[in-house]
C-alpha positions in Angstrom: -2.5 5.5 2.2 -3.5 8.2 4.9 0.1 8.0 6.5 3.2 7.8 4.5 5.7 5.1 4.9 8.6 5.8 7.2 11.0 6.5 4.1 8.6 9.4 3.2 6.8 7.6 0.4 3.1 8.1 0.0 2.5 5.8 -3.1 2.3 2.0 -3.0 1.8 -0.7 -5.5 -0.7 -3.6 -4.6 1.1 -6.9 -5.3 -1.5 -9.3 -3.8 -5.0 -9.2 -2.7 -6.8 -11.9 -0.4 -7.3 -12.0 3.2 -4.0 -9.9 3.5 -2.8 -7.3 1.1 0.8 -7.3 0.0 2.0 -3.6 -1.0 5.2 -2.2 -2.1 6.4 1.3 -1.3 7.3 2.9 -4.7 10.0 5.3 -3.0 12.2 2.5 -1.1 10.8 -0.8 -2.8 10.2 -2.3 0.9 7.1 -4.8 0.6 4.6 -5.0 3.6 1.9 -7.3 4.2 -1.2 -6.0 6.1 -4.8 -7.3 6.9 -7.4 -6.5 4.4 -9.5 -4.2 6.7 -6.7 -2.1 7.7 -5.6 -1.5 4.1 -9.3 -0.8 2.9 -9.7 1.6 5.8 -6.5 3.6 5.1 -6.7 3.9 1.3 -6.8 7.5 0.3 -7.3 7.2 -3.4 -6.5 4.7 -6.1 -4.4 5.4 -9.1 -4.5 3.3 -12.3 -1.3 2.3 -13.8 -1.0 0.9 -17.5 
């Protein structure tokens, strides 16, 4: 995301995709739901995880 999470983390894991995205901060583990348009606009880059 362009802006970091309030805990200072900058990496998020995508848990669910639909009309809303559910993402989890990889630093503190907090889960957040946000509208699809907001997430798509604020994504900086995607990292693939195996």
